[in-house]
PAMARVO-557978 format. One record per residue (C-alpha): chain; x, y, z. Coordinates in steps of 0.2 Angstrom, whole numbers. Each point is the difference from the previous one (the first is absolute). Layout:
N
unit  X  Y  Z
A  X  Y  Z
...
//
This chain:
338
unit  X  Y  Z
A  0  0  0
A  6  17  -5
A  -2  17  8
A  -14  9  -8
A  7  14  -12
A  -9  14  9
A  8  -4  16
A  18  -4  -5
A  6  16  7
A  -9  -4  17
A  7  -17  1
A  18  8  -3
A  -4  13  14
A  -5  -14  12
A  16  -9  -4
A  -6  -15  -10
A  0  5  -18
A  -2  -18  -7
A  -8  -10  14
A  -13  -12  -6
A  -6  0  19
A  -3  19  0
A  -8  -2  -17
A  -13  -12  7
A  -2  11  15
A  -4  15  -11
A  -13  -11  -9
A  -8  -4  16
A  0  18  7
A  -4  10  -16
A  -16  -7  -9
A  1  2  -19
A  5  14  -12
A  -8  14  9
A  9  -3  16
A  17  -2  -9
A  -3  17  -9
A  -6  9  16
A  15  -7  10
A  12  4  -14
A  -6  18  -1
A  3  4  18
A  4  11  9
A  -14  13  -3
A  -18  5  4
A  -15  -10  -6
A  -2  14  -14
A  18  -1  -5
A  0  -19  0
A  -16  0  -11
A  8  11  -12
A  16  -10  -2
A  -10  -16  -2
A  -15  6  -10
A  -12  -8  13
A  -15  9  5
A  3  11  15
A  -13  -8  11
A  5  -17  -4
A  18  4  3
A  -3  8  17
A  -12  -15  5
A  13  -13  -4
A  15  10  8
A  -10  1  16
A  -4  -18  0
A  19  -4  -3
A  4  11  16
A  -13  -10  10
A  8  -16  -6
A  17  6  5
A  8  -1  -17
A  3  19  -3
A  0  14  13
A  -6  18  2
A  14  13  1
A  1  5  19
A  6  18  -6
A  -14  2  -12
A  -16  -11  2
A  -6  4  -17
A  15  -9  -8
A  2  -19  -1
A  17  -9  -1
A  8  -17  -1
A  9  -7  15
A  18  5  -2
A  8  -16  8
A  -4  -18  -1
A  -2  -3  18
A  -14  14  1
A  -9  -8  -15
A  1  -17  8
A  -6  5  17
A  -15  10  -6
A  -5  -13  -13
A  -1  -14  13
A  -6  9  15
A  -19  -4  -4
A  -9  -15  7
A  -3  -8  -17
A  18  -2  -7
A  2  -15  -11
A  11  -14  5
A  9  2  -17
A  4  18  3
A  7  -3  18
A  11  -14  -8
A  6  12  -14
A  5  14  11
A  9  -13  11
A  10  -6  -15
A  4  18  -6
A  7  5  17
A  9  -15  6
A  6  -7  -17
A  1  14  -12
A  5  15  10
A  19  -3  -2
A  3  11  -15
A  -11  14  7
A  10  0  16
A  17  0  -9
A  -6  15  -9
A  -5  9  16
A  16  -4  8
A  9  11  -13
A  -11  15  3
A  -2  12  14
A  -18  -3  4
A  -7  4  17
A  -8  -15  9
A  -19  0  0
A  -1  -4  19
A  10  4  15
A  1  -10  17
A  -5  9  15
A  5  -6  17
A  -9  -7  15
A  1  15  10
A  2  -8  17
A  16  -9  -6
A  9  16  -4
A  13  4  13
A  -2  19  1
A  -18  4  -3
A  3  18  -3
A  8  -5  -16
A  -16  -7  -7
A  -8  13  -12
A  -18  1  -4
A  4  -7  -17
A  9  -15  8
A  -16  -3  10
A  -12  -14  -6
A  -12  6  13
A  0  18  -4
A  -6  -4  -18
A  -16  -7  7
A  -2  12  15
A  -2  15  -12
A  -10  -9  -14
A  -17  6  -5
A  -4  -17  -9
A  8  -17  3
A  -4  -16  -9
A  7  -18  2
A  0  -13  -14
A  6  -18  -2
A  19  -1  -5
A  1  -3  -19
A  17  -8  2
A  -7  -13  12
A  -15  -3  -11
A  11  -4  -14
A  12  -11  10
A  -14  -11  7
A  -8  -2  -17
A  17  -7  -5
A  3  -11  15
A  12  12  9
A  -2  8  17
A  -7  -14  10
A  10  5  15
A  -2  18  -2
A  0  9  17
A  -12  14  -6
A  -16  2  10
A  -17  -5  -7
A  -5  18  1
A  5  11  -14
A  15  11  3
A  3  8  -16
A  -5  18  4
A  -4  15  -10
A  -4  18  3
A  -6  15  -10
A  -3  -2  -18
A  7  -18  1
A  -13  -4  12
A  -14  9  -10
A  5  -11  -15
A  -1  -16  10
A  -17  5  7
A  -7  5  -17
A  4  -17  -7
A  -7  -8  16
A  16  -10  3
A  3  2  18
A  -7  7  17
A  0  17  7
A  9  1  16
A  0  12  15
A  17  8  5
A  0  -11  16
A  -3  -16  -10
A  13  5  -13
A  13  2  15
A  -6  -17  6
A  4  -8  -17
A  17  8  0
A  3  -8  17
A  -5  -18  -5
A  11  2  -16
A  15  4  11
A  -4  -15  12
A  -1  -12  -15
A  17  6  -6
A  -5  9  -16
A  10  14  -7
A  -9  18  -1
A  3  6  -18
A  -8  17  -6
A  0  11  -15
A  18  6  -3
A  -4  18  1
A  -9  11  13
A  -18  4  -6
A  -17  2  8
A  -6  -15  -10
A  10  -16  7
A  -1  -19  0
A  8  -12  11
A  4  -18  -4
A  5  -12  14
A  12  -12  -9
A  7  -17  2
A  14  -10  -9
A  -12  -14  -4
A  -12  9  -11
A  4  18  -3
A  7  6  -17
A  12  14  6
A  8  -13  12
A  1  -12  -14
A  10  12  -11
A  12  4  14
A  3  -18  6
A  -2  -10  -16
A  6  13  -14
A  13  8  11
A  -8  16  -2
A  0  10  16
A  -5  16  -10
A  -17  -7  -1
A  -3  7  18
A  7  15  8
A  6  -3  18
A  -5  10  15
A  11  13  8
A  6  -13  13
A  10  -16  1
A  1  -13  13
A  13  0  14
A  5  -15  11
A  6  1  18
A  9  -17  1
A  1  1  19
A  -19  -1  1
A  -2  -13  -13
A  -5  -18  6
A  3  -8  -17
A  -19  -5  -1
A  0  2  -19
A  -18  8  0
A  6  14  -11
A  6  -11  -14
A  -18  -6  -2
A  -7  17  1
A  10  8  -13
A  -10  1  -16
A  16  6  -10
A  11  -15  5
A  13  12  7
A  3  -9  16
A  10  -17  2
A  7  -8  16
A  19  0  1
A  9  -6  15
A  -15  1  11
A  -4  18  -5
A  -11  8  -13
A  10  6  -15
A  -8  14  -9
A  2  4  -18
A  -2  19  1
A  -1  1  -19
A  -16  -10  0
A  -7  7  16
A  -15  12  -5
A  -3  7  18
A  -17  -7  3
A  2  -5  18
A  -8  -17  -1
A  15  -9  8
A  1  13  15
A  -18  -1  4
A  0  -18  6
A  18  -1  6
A  -2  -7  18
A  15  8  7
A  -2  17  -9
A  17  -2  -8
A  -6  7  -16
A  -5  18  -4
A  -1  11  -15
A  12  15  -1
A  -1  14  -13
A  12  -2  -14
A  -7  10  -14
A  -4  19  0
A  -17  8  -1
A  3  4  -18
A  0  -19  -4
A  -19  1  0
A  -8  6  -17
A  -12  14  2
A  -6  1  -18
//
C-alpha cells in the first residue's frame, strides 16, 4: 500500500514518507477523496479550504468539524476559525485513538509504526536541534531545598490555578494492552492523564474524559506519584497544559529514550538525584522505582547514571532511609517559556 498522493507531504512531515503502515492508517482516518483533499489543503479556514478544494463551503465546513470531533485534524488554538493538521506523529496517534470506538486494526497499526518503524524518524531527529515535546517535573516533596521549586516546576500548581481540568484514559496504555503489553503496569485504574485550559476543553468537547475538581486533580497527582509514574508536562509554560504520568512499560516517550537511545525525546527537570551513602541500607528499592533505568546496584550501593537521570524523584519518594533527594542542577532558564 502506498501513501495517497495528496498526503505525501504530510507523511514526510510526520517522518514516514514511504510507510505502508502509515498509508493504511491514513486510509482508516481519512474517508475518501473529499477527506484527502480537505486534509491536503490545510491549514486554513473552512472558506479557504473550500476554495482550494472546490468543495461547497457548507460541505467543507461540516466535514472539517466532523474530522475535529473524530480527532484526525485540530482547530488552531491561536485562531479558532482555522483548521490544521497535527504537526507530529505522536499527536495524530494520540488524538485518533483516544475515542472509545477505536478499531483493533488501528491500535495494532500505530503499535507497529511506533515500535518497529520509528528508527529512521528518530535518527533524523537526533541530527536536529528540536526541543522535546514534554518535560519532567519533579515530585516536590523529594526536592532537598523546597525553596528552589518554582511554580513552573510544580505539578500541583498547574491544577491549583486551573479553571477547567479533565482526565482521560492513557492512550499509550490503551495501545499497549491492545497489543499484549503492559500487563504489569503500575498505573492506577483511575485516569491520570490530565489536561487544563484549551486541552481540557477539547477533551470535554469530544466527550473523551471526565471533568475534575481541583481537589480531585491533586488527588490523582498523588496516586500517580505513589504508583511510581513520572510527571511529564507540556515543554513550555502556558496557561493551557497537559500532564502525562508515564511508565517504562507502556509510554512512548520512555520507549524512545530507553529503546531508541534518544534522551532528547524528553526534557529533564531542573533537578538530579543525589545519594547519601552513609544513610543507604542497600535495599535496592530505588532500582525498581526508576522508570529511566538509571540506577543499578554496585558493591551494595546504588550507582546512578546521571546522564540518564531525568530528575523525577520517584526513587527518593520511597527510599526508606531518606538517602536519596533531588538537588538543583539546572538553572531557571532551562525551562522554556514559549
